Phi, psi and omega in degrees: 000139180277145180296130178299125180263170176292173195288150178267177180199152177257131176274090185291343181271000185243118174238145197226136168259098187295340180289344180259315177273345170076172184229152172279106182300324175309307180296312179304317182279009168277354179253148179298132179307313181294328178289328176293318178290323171298316179290327182079018182240124187262119177289131185252303180213158181242132174243081192047247189272011184231138185237145180245132185229161166235143187266159180290319191229126170303321176306317194251020189302313181296319178296314181304316186288318184293326177302312183285332183296329179296338179249012181243138179263010170236151176298130184252140174237144185239131164269166181265151181276146175291331184209173188283337189258347191304307179296320178293318176290322180300311176303324179292319175300320180305312181301311183300316176299324172300333183267010182067019185272153172300139174231166166293175176288099182236357184254137175305134181294140174301333179293346179257004191294313177303326180286317181304318185289326183291315176288333176307328180300337189262350187293327177219119185236120185055040174083356184259128181280140177249100193304333183287325175298327177291316179298317185291324181283326180298326184275316182286345174245011174299140174293345180268349196289339176254021176248335186206159176291149182224138181241133184249118179212166169247133183237111178059234180270004186246144166265145178221148167244113181253131174261132183247104184203137172055206183289345174292345185064217176285129173225139184270129181255338176209142172229135181208170182296140185291344170301337177271348188303305184301318188288326176293321180289321178296325181285321180293317178302324185284329171298337178256011175075024177266116178245145175068233191268004183296147185240353182217141180211160181246142176295137177276146180298324177289351175255001183072019185243023188282002173263015187229143172237162175224143187229126178254120180278141175318126186286147170269297173242324174225157184295149164248127176246133179249124180253131182231149167297141175299136176092002186282324180267000000 
């Protein structure tokens, strides 16, 4: 019997495309497959005693989260989906992967696990979830961040993380309130060793981010940060 976890909650201001931020396969496969399918909630990352999932449908978010929470021994928080097909298509890829069929890059790289564990300590302090830690971890442990440039920017009242890759062009992986943008960029600059007026930084080997560089563009109204695979420029 699973230990009863603390109450779960939906973070309605955080929207995610799991096909771009990926999932931690180790965490996902701690759940019974049928429970994931039935609930419509896809586990993404685990932060110690706290887990983050994305639900299939915004309309059924609370019900989906409650169903998956019943089979989890950690407290679950849920992000909302950016589109109607992301979770469904991800689950199809998961099924293909179990049959050894080729799938796109959807799994968090193992090389980022130590970083996730370190950052995860900041995700929940005294039982309160910190969205900027979720944003930072989802971006910096995405399976695509060393494959294509990624832009973190503010557009009107929204913050956005845009992935630029291949024929698909710009695709949004994360959307969040613009009020979180400055703290998110500040956290990313810290991770890449940018202090004061520095506009370019490299990920440290001790963080497992040594294959990435970050560039801050001069602000019009707010700063825009670009994350790139090292050696791309």
